[in-house]
N, C-alpha and C positions, 0 to 999 in steps of 0.2 A: 550675592549668593542666589537670589531669585532668578537672575538671568542664567546662571550656571545650571540650575535645576531645569529651567525651561529648555536649555540647550541639550542637556542630557536626554530629556524626554523626546525632544525633536529627533536626535540621533537614533534613539531606540525605535521610534516610530518609522523612520526611514529604513532602518535595518529590518524591521518586521515586515514592512511592505516589500522590500527587496527579496526577503526570504519567501514571502507568499507568491510573488511573481515567479521566482525561480522554481518553486514547487509546481506552479501551474504550467510553466513551460516544460518542465521535465515530464509531467503527467501527459501533456499533449504530444510529447515526442516519444512516449513509451512505445516500444516495439509491439505491434499487434499480434494477437493469436490468429491462427488460421485453422478452420475446420473445413475439410473437403468431404462431401458425400460422393463417393465413387460407386455408381450404380452399374449393375451388370445386365447387358442385353436390353437396355431401355431405349426404345425409339421415341420419336417426338409425339407420343400419344399421352397427353396430359391435358387437364382442363385448361390450364393457362396457355397452352398452345392451340386451343380451339377444338380439341376433341370433345364431342358432345356426349360421349358415352363414359369416358373414364372419370372416376371420382377420385380426385387427388387434392383435397382442400389444403393440406399442409404445404405441399410444394407450390400450389397456387398462391398461398399467402406469402411464401418466401419470395416469389416473383414480384409481389407487390412491394417487397422490401429492397429490391435491387434492380439490376439490369438483366433482362431476358434476351438471349441471343437466338435469333431465328435461323441463322445460317452458320452454325458451328459444325465442324467436321472432325471425324476420327481419321487417323492416318492408315489404319488397317483394321478391317472388320473381323477381328478375332481377338480374344481377350489377352492372351499372352503378349504378343508384340505391341498391341495397343497400350497396355498398361506400362510396359517398359518405356514406350515413347513418352507417355505422360510423366513418368517419374524421372526422365532424363531430359525432356525437351528436345530430344533428337528423333529424327525420322527413322523408320525401319531401314531405309536404304543407306542411311549414314552408319548405323550400327551393324547392318548385315543380319539383323535378327528378325525372322519372319514366322517362326513356328511356336507351338506351345510346349514342345518337348525340351530336353536339356539344351539342344542346339539353339533354342530361342531365348534362353534365360539370360539375364543381364550379367551376373557375376562370374559364371563359368566361362563366359565368352568375352566380356569387356570389364575386366577387374579394375581398371583405372579410371573409369568414368565417374565423375562426381554427380551423384544422384540427389534428388530433392531432399530425402531425409538426411543424407550425409551432410549437405550444406547447412541445413538448419541445426543438426546436432552439433556440428563443429563450431557453430556460433551461439551455443548456449541454450538452445531450445530443447524442451522435452519433445521428443518425436514419437508419435503414437500410431501404431497400425492395429486396427481392429477389424476382423473379418477378412473379406477378400480384397486385397490391395494389389499385390503382385499375383500372377496366376500360380506361381510356385510358392509354397508356404515358406521355404527357406531362402528364397532369392533376396539378397540385400538385407537379410535379417539383422545383421550386426549394426545397422545404422538406425534402428529403432530403439529408443530407450524403454519403450513398452511395446511388446509384440504379442497380441492375442490372436492366434492363428485362426484361419477360416475353419469352419466346422463341416462335418459330413452332413448329408441330407437326412432329415428326420421324417418318418412316416407314422401316422397315428392309427391307420386302419390295417387290420390283419391282412397279410399277404402282399401288401403294396411294396414293402421294402424288398421282398424276395423277387418280385416281378420288376422292380425298378420302374414303377408305374409313372407315367408322364405327368400326372396331376393328382391332387387330393384336396378335399374339403374336410379337414379334421374338426371334430367338435372339441377344440382345444383353445387354450389361452394363447396370446401372441408369443409368449416366450417359450412355447413348446417347439416351434420351428426356429431355425437358426437366426433369421433376421431380428426376431424379438430378443434373442440372447445377445446379439451384437449391440442392439440399442441399450440393453441393460448394462453391458460392459462399458459402453461409451459414457453413459451417465455416471457410473461408479468411478470411472477414470477421471472424468471432469471434476468430480468432487475432490479427488486426490491432487490434481495439478492446478487447481483454480488460482493458486497464488504464484504460479510459475508462468513463464511464457511458453507456449506450446504450439506445435503443428500436429493436428490430429486428422488422420484419414480414416473415415468410417466406410468400410466396404460392405454395402448391402448386396446380397446375392440375388434377391428377387428383382425383376421377373425372370431370371434364368431358370431353365429346366432343372428339376421337375417343378411344375407350377403348383407347389404346395402352399396353401394359405388357410388360415382358420375359416370355418364355414361362414362366420358373420360377414366376411368380406365378399364371399361369393353371393351372399344374400342381398348385397347392395345392387345387384344387376338382374335384369330380365333378359334371359338368353334369346327371347323372341325378338329383341331389338337389334340383335347382331345380324349383319348381312354377310354372305359368303363372297369374298373378293373374286374378281374374274381370274380364271386360271390361264387366260391367254398370255402367251409369251410374246415379247417384242418381235415384230417382223425384222428379218435380216440380222438378228442377234448373233453374236459370236457363239459358237457351239458350246463353249465352256464358260460362258458368262455367268450362268446359273449352276447350281450344284444339285445333287440328288438328295440333299438335306439328310445325310446319314446321322447327324447328331440327334435329330428327333426320332429317327427310326430305331435308335438304340434303346428307346424307352418302351416299357410295357404299354399295351393298348394301342400301338401305332402299327399300321401296315408296313411290312418289310419292303414292299414295292408298290408302285402305282400311286394314285392320288389319295389324299385324305377325303373321306366322304363329306357331304355338306353338313350332316349332323355332328360329326366329329370335329369339323372345322369350327362350328359354333361353340362346341364345348371347349376347344383349345383357346379360342379367343376369350371366352368367358373366364377360363382359368388364368390366362395371361393378365387380364384386366383386374381380376381379384388379387393376383400377386402384386400388381402395381399399387392397388389401394392398401394392401397390407404393408408394403414397403413405405408408402406415404405416411402411414400412421406412425411408423418407427422414426421417420424423419421428424415428425411433429414432436415426439417425446424428447428427442435430443435437443431440438430447438427450444422446447419449454425449459429443459434443464439449464441451457445457456442463459435464458432469461431469469430463472430462479436464482442462479448463482451470480447474477449481475455481471456477466461476462460479455454480453452482446455489444456494449459500447466500445470494446476494444478487440472484438473478434470479427474477422472477415470470413464470410461463408461462400464456398463454391459448391454448387450442385451440378454434377456432370455424369455422363454415361461413357463407358468405354467404346461403344459403337451402337448402331441401330439394329434392326431386326425385321424379318418378314413374317407375316401372319397369314399365309395362304395366297398372297399376291403372286401372280405368275404361276400359281400352283406350287409355289415353293415355300420353304420355311427356314428358320434360323438366320444366320448371317453369312459370312464367308464369301462375299462378292464385292465388286466395286459399285454396285447399284446405289442409287440415292437413298433408298430405304435403309441400307446397311451402313452407310457412311455418315449421313446427317444425324446429329445428336442434340438432345436438349442440353442447354447450358445456362445456368443462372448464377450471377455473381452479385453478392450483396456486401458492400463495404461495411466496415465497423461503423456503428451508429454515431460515434464521435467524430468520424471523418467529416471535415467541414464542407467538402464538395460532394458528399454522398448523394447519389441519384437513386430514387426509389420509384417503383411502378413504371419503369421505362423499358421500351422494347428497342433493340438495335438490330438492324439488318446487315451489320458489318460482317464480312467474311472472316471468320477466325477458325483456328485449329486447336485441337487438344494439346498440342505441343506448346501452345502459348501460355498455359497455366503455370508452369514452373517459373519462367522468367517474371511473370506477373506477381506471384506471391513473394518471390525473392525481393523484387523492388519495393513492394508494400512493406516488407519487413526491414528494409534498409540494408539488405545483404547484397554483396557483389556476386552474381551468379556466374557459373562457368559459361563458356560459349555454347549456345544452343541453336537449333534450327527454328526455335519459336521466337515470338516477339511479345514483349510486355504489353499488356492491355490497360495499364493504369491511366494513360491519357484518354483512351477510349471510354473507360468507366466514368471519367469526369465529364466527357463530352460524347455521349453515345451516338449522336447523329453525325459525327464527323466522318470525312472520307477515310477509308481504310484500305485493305489489301484488295488486289484484283482477282485473286485466285486462292483456292484451297486444294490440297493434293491428297490422294490416297493411292494405295496399291493392294494387289492381292496376287499371290502365286498360284500357279497350277502345275504342281510337281516341280521338277528341277529345270525343265526346259522352257517353260513359259512364265512370263511376268506380265500381269495386267496393270498398267499405270493409268491414273485417272486424274482429271482436273475439272473443277467446276468454277464458274463465275457467279454461282448462285441462281442462275436461270438455266443454263445449258451445262450438260456433263459430257465431256469428251474423253474417250478411253482408247488407248492403244494396247494391243497385245503384241508383245515383242519376244523375240528369242532372248532368253534371260542372259545368255553369254555374249552374243554378238550385237545386241540392241536392234537387230533387224525388225522392222515393223511388219507384222504378219496380218493384222486385221485392225479395223478402226470402227468405233461406235460413237454416235452423236445422238444424244437424247435431250428433249425439251422438258424442263421441269418448272415452267413458269407458274403453273396452277396446281400441280400435283406432284407427289413423290413417285407416282406410278406413271409409266409411259409405255406405249405399245408399238413404237416404230423407231428403228435405227435409221436416221436420215443422213448418215455419213456418205459422202460422195454425190449427194444430190446438188445440182447446179444452184438452186435457189438458196442453199445454205452454205455456199462455198466460202463466203467471207467470214461467217460465224465459225466454220470449221477451221479456217486458217488462223483466226485469232486465238482460238482455243489451242490449236496445235503449237502456236508460238509460245503461249503460256506454259504448256506442258513441257516443251523443250527447254525452257528456262530452268526447270527443276530436274528434268530427266533428259539431259542432252544425249543425242544418239552416239556421241563419241565417248560416252562414259564407259568405265570398265564393267565387267560382268557383275550382275547383281549378287552373284555368289562369291565375289571377291571380298570376303569379310575382312575389314580392316581391323587392326589392333590399335584402338584409340588410346593415346597416352594422356590426354588432357581435355577430353570433350571436343577436340578439334572437329568441327562440323564440316559438312560438304561445302565446296566453294560457292554453291548457289544458295546459301542460307538466307533467310529473311533479314538477318541482322547485318548483312554485308552492306 
């Protein structure tokens, strides 16, 4: 009898140990949550990227928790097409979507593409959109289980709303302006879905115009420390490489033609940086909520921007070009803290693109993504110093007749301006960006750079072959079938 009792206890112990191991394995294999901070008009001006003026402690701290990429690129420097490419992993030339009007929206033009929220929703995730995610409020709305739309701009000071003034320092709390409201909505939603698996995209609008931020963030800066950038334009630049920055001119307090004065330039830089610090504080609030809810061990964080921005360089403003300032973006990815190979406080110089985010988070979640033009970064996140891609690509239209297509190897940027229909090359630009995002000479055609130009030309033709159909030949994609030159081939 004693032996039987010992045997029973032995069997029970084995079963309990087996159950414990099973629970541990299941917990370790639990599908992670994903939070994406999608920022509007944010250039690589952050403390963690070496900017000595910008005060961004929360984003800097996030960089310490993950991998910071110094050579990440947007596919088009305008929010509508850029955000569609992020949400689909497809390049603008694959979808044929290049504008912010209805002709550039995802669902009216490509109803059958499987988007990021669609894939996650179909696989049991709560999919949450808060603030500005797609440019259009209604685009792809049916694929979010929670959809809190972007808000209009708020003004605190009398007359500013009527004038649609370009900036404001309101004596208000954070949640008076819309990014504070977005943070509050994100925190409230996290509390509701904390027991579910979720994909949450938090769309902060700042530092997009108008540069409205509570006065306390303006007070962080001394405007006398700001310098006015050179207004010199690159020698031999294509005549339409830059724009007349009509987006800024639409706002009150901005001249309708001519340059911005030195004093106003300093004010606008001050306003932009105050907006960055305001947005940074909202990121910090959401990150704190993740910690408080004990979600961080199973939540992957992506911090990214839809494109870059100009703050007076070349005498220009806003985005809307193929310039390095407009196409290079900040990107920080921090794996869930329970991930065994998680890398923290690491910088990677690998060339990556915004279209890589969709396949990356799909792989992390254990989902089978549709075919994309992007490439999963999971291996790179585990080994940030490994060899990666040779090039990153961007484009920008100039009306219906011209398409500017651009490639960078991280040091040089080569751009061709082509007839959008025939692919005839009309003009070439080659700029060196080894030490700066700003450059002042187009050296295309110079003998001493012939080999550099040819190498970049070859890389450009891999993605934009001259025998390709018209850029306006908008395909109807049935199943995310990407271009024959996709990075996944």
